[in-house]
C-alpha positions in Angstrom: 165.7 80.1 127.2 167.3 81.0 123.9 170.0 78.3 124.2 167.4 75.6 124.8 165.3 76.9 121.9 168.2 76.6 119.4 168.6 72.9 120.2 164.8 72.2 120.2 162.9 70.0 117.9 159.2 69.6 117.0 157.3 67.2 119.2 156.4 63.8 117.8 152.7 63.0 117.4 150.3 60.2 116.5 148.9 62.1 113.6 149.1 59.1 111.3 146.5 57.3 113.5 143.9 60.1 113.5 140.6 59.9 111.8 139.1 62.9 109.8 135.4 63.3 109.8 133.2 65.8 107.9 130.8 67.6 110.2 128.7 70.7 109.5 126.3 73.3 110.7 124.4 76.4 109.7 125.4 80.0 110.1 123.5 80.8 113.2 121.3 83.8 113.9 122.0 85.9 117.0 119.8 85.1 120.0 118.3 87.5 122.5 117.1 86.1 125.8 113.9 87.1 127.5 115.3 90.5 128.2 117.9 92.4 126.0 119.4 94.0 129.1 122.6 92.5 130.5 123.1 93.2 134.2 126.8 94.1 134.8 128.7 93.2 137.9 128.7 96.9 138.7 124.9 97.0 138.7 124.7 98.8 135.3 122.2 97.6 132.7 123.7 97.4 129.2 122.3 97.0 125.7 125.1 95.6 123.5 125.5 92.9 120.8 126.2 89.4 122.0 126.9 85.9 120.5 126.0 84.4 117.2 125.5 85.6 113.6 128.1 87.0 111.3 130.4 89.6 112.9 131.4 91.8 110.0 134.0 94.1 111.5 135.9 92.0 114.0 138.3 89.0 113.5 140.9 87.0 115.4 143.8 89.4 116.2 141.4 92.2 117.2 140.9 93.3 120.9 139.0 91.0 123.1 138.6 93.7 125.8 136.9 97.1 125.8 134.4 96.5 123.0 130.8 97.6 123.1 129.8 93.9 123.0 129.3 91.0 125.4 130.5 87.4 124.6 130.9 88.4 120.9 132.2 85.7 118.7 134.4 87.5 116.2 133.7 85.4 113.1 130.9 83.3 111.8 129.0 81.3 114.4 127.9 77.8 113.5 125.1 75.7 115.1 123.7 72.4 113.8 120.0 72.6 113.9 119.4 69.0 112.6 117.7 66.1 114.3 118.6 62.5 114.0 116.5 59.4 114.5 118.9 58.1 117.1 120.5 59.8 120.1 119.5 63.0 121.9 117.7 65.8 120.1 120.8 68.0 120.2 123.1 65.1 119.2 124.1 66.6 115.8 125.2 69.9 117.4 127.0 68.0 120.3 128.9 66.1 117.6 129.8 69.4 115.8 131.0 70.8 119.0 133.0 67.7 119.9 134.6 66.9 116.6 135.6 70.4 115.6 139.2 71.3 116.5 140.8 74.7 116.4 142.7 75.1 113.1 140.4 72.8 111.1 139.5 73.9 107.6 135.9 75.0 106.9 134.1 75.3 103.6 130.8 77.0 102.7 128.6 74.5 100.9 125.5 76.5 100.1 124.5 80.1 99.1 126.2 82.8 97.0 129.6 82.2 98.4 129.7 78.4 98.2 133.2 77.1 98.0 134.8 79.8 100.2 137.1 78.5 102.8 137.7 79.5 106.4 139.3 78.2 109.7 137.9 77.1 113.0 139.1 79.5 115.7 137.1 78.4 118.8 134.2 76.7 120.5 131.8 78.6 122.8 130.0 76.6 125.4 126.6 77.4 126.8 125.3 78.8 123.5 127.2 75.9 121.9 128.6 77.5 118.8 131.7 76.6 116.7 133.4 79.8 115.6 134.9 80.1 112.1 137.1 82.8 110.7 136.5 84.0 107.1 137.9 87.0 105.3 135.8 90.1 105.4 134.8 89.9 101.7 133.5 86.3 102.3 131.6 87.3 105.5 129.8 90.1 103.6 128.4 87.7 101.1 127.5 84.9 103.6 123.8 84.5 104.5 122.3 83.4 107.8 121.4 79.8 107.4 124.1 79.0 104.8 125.7 75.6 105.5 129.4 75.2 106.4 131.2 71.9 106.5 134.4 71.2 108.5 137.2 68.7 108.0 137.1 67.7 111.6 140.5 66.4 112.6 142.4 66.4 115.8 140.5 64.7 118.7 142.7 61.8 119.8 145.9 63.7 119.1 148.7 62.7 121.4 152.4 63.5 122.0 154.1 60.2 122.5 157.1 61.7 124.2 154.9 63.5 126.7 152.2 61.0 127.8 151.4 63.3 130.8 150.2 66.1 128.4 146.6 66.0 127.4 145.8 67.3 123.9 142.2 68.3 123.1 140.4 70.5 120.6 143.8 71.0 118.7 144.2 70.2 115.0 147.5 68.9 113.8 147.6 71.9 111.4 147.7 74.3 114.4 150.1 72.2 116.3 152.6 72.2 113.4 152.4 76.0 113.0 152.2 77.0 116.7 155.9 76.6 117.2 155.9 74.0 120.0 159.3 72.5 120.5 160.9 69.9 122.8 164.2 70.5 124.6 165.8 68.8 127.6 162.7 66.8 128.3 160.4 69.8 128.3 157.7 71.1 125.9 158.3 74.7 124.9 155.0 76.5 124.4 154.6 80.0 123.0 151.9 82.1 124.7 150.9 85.8 124.8 149.8 85.9 128.4 149.8 83.9 131.7 146.5 84.1 133.6 146.1 83.2 137.3 143.6 80.4 137.8 141.7 82.5 140.5 140.4 84.7 137.7 138.6 81.8 135.9 134.8 82.0 136.1 131.9 80.8 133.9 132.6 77.2 132.8 134.0 76.0 136.1 132.2 72.8 137.2 131.4 71.5 133.7 132.3 67.8 133.5 134.3 68.0 130.3 136.6 70.3 128.4 135.8 69.5 124.7 132.4 71.2 124.3 133.2 74.8 125.0 135.2 77.3 126.9 136.1 78.9 130.3 135.8 82.6 131.0 138.6 84.9 132.3 137.1 87.3 134.8 138.5 90.8 134.6 136.8 92.2 137.7 140.1 92.7 139.6 141.8 95.8 138.2 145.1 95.0 140.0 145.4 91.5 138.5 144.3 92.8 135.1 147.2 95.3 135.2 149.7 92.9 136.7 149.1 90.2 134.0 148.4 92.6 131.1 145.0 91.2 130.6 143.7 94.5 129.1 145.7 93.6 126.0 144.0 90.2 125.4 143.2 89.7 121.7 140.8 87.3 120.1 142.9 84.3 119.0 145.6 84.7 121.7 147.2 81.5 122.9 147.2 81.9 126.7 148.3 79.8 129.7 146.2 79.5 132.9 148.0 78.4 136.0 147.3 76.3 138.0 144.4 74.8 136.1 143.6 71.2 135.1 141.1 71.0 132.3 141.3 67.3 131.5 137.9 66.3 133.1 136.4 69.7 133.4 138.1 72.8 134.7 139.4 72.6 138.3 142.2 74.3 140.1 145.1 71.9 140.6 148.6 72.9 141.8 151.4 72.1 139.4 149.2 71.9 136.3 148.8 74.4 133.4 146.1 74.6 130.8 147.0 76.4 127.5 144.1 77.5 125.3 142.9 80.1 122.8 140.8 83.2 123.5 137.5 82.7 121.6 135.1 85.4 122.5 135.1 89.0 123.8 134.9 90.3 127.3 131.7 90.5 129.4 130.6 92.8 132.2 128.3 90.1 133.7 129.5 88.7 137.0 131.6 85.6 136.6 132.2 86.1 132.9 134.8 87.6 130.6 136.9 86.6 127.5 136.4 82.9 126.9 139.2 80.3 126.5 138.9 77.0 124.7 141.5 74.5 126.1 144.1 72.9 123.8 146.9 71.5 126.0 146.9 70.4 129.7 150.2 69.5 131.2 152.3 69.3 134.5 154.2 72.5 134.9 157.3 70.4 135.4 157.2 69.2 131.8 156.6 72.5 130.0 158.3 75.8 129.6 156.0 78.8 128.7 157.6 81.2 126.3 156.1 84.7 126.0 155.7 85.6 122.4 153.4 88.6 121.4 152.8 86.9 118.0 151.3 83.7 119.6 147.9 84.5 118.1 145.9 82.5 115.5 146.0 85.5 113.2 149.7 85.1 112.8 150.3 81.4 113.6 147.8 80.3 111.0 148.5 83.1 108.6 144.9 84.4 108.7 146.0 88.1 108.7 149.0 90.1 107.7 148.6 92.7 110.4 146.4 93.5 113.4 145.4 96.9 115.0 147.9 98.2 117.6 146.8 98.0 121.2 147.5 100.4 124.0 149.9 98.7 126.4 147.8 96.5 128.8 
């Protein structure tokens, strides 16, 4: 692996053909369903924070597992509450979800911290939020309802030398910094973990892969230990095998989906840490390279250090 890496080069892209579009949303308020209780797969009722709002004390790079939370989005959650005269009532938020790509730059446009910049770090389906990372000092001055605008850039990205590889939800900025390389006709992809497809839960059956995420179930202690899934962090770049996420998630032998962990664990049956897909490829055209630093916190330079984890 090391010999191939030395001779490797960055993959060619069609970045010059991409179109950048400004999209925006409001900082969302957390939502509580009809009951605040969450029924766990063990039959236990839990009262813990969930999705939405401004998470003040967690960021990418922090643990995704073992928190007193359920589907927590460790950053600032955006939702576009606007209505347009054409299209469906939720069209503006659908557009926000579709256009946004992981690694896009974000800018606060209203409120006391207007002008502050952040980075898109994920998309959470179901509740339909785009998740943006800001530094802690910015988050403490943000207000619920403040508007945030994104430089949406990345849908339509291709790798001309790898036409079999589908790219989605991936900004050119992240692609350049991720450390992907080509060598001997294969795409070398740094990841922190490899996840067996049989663990994938909520999100299976959706007809597309650009409006959300897919959950990693952690209900099998043996597989959690074997694949070190207790050490998952928010922002980890992980590979799921065999999984084809081109037209919605489905198990397909010989195919791998690489994505980013976007929300925390859940004790609800069928749920767990969520993964937004970034690359889908035949296993024959890629080589997965385990790198503990393959996390958005480091790849995009969002943090200098992260808390140490117990070995998972």
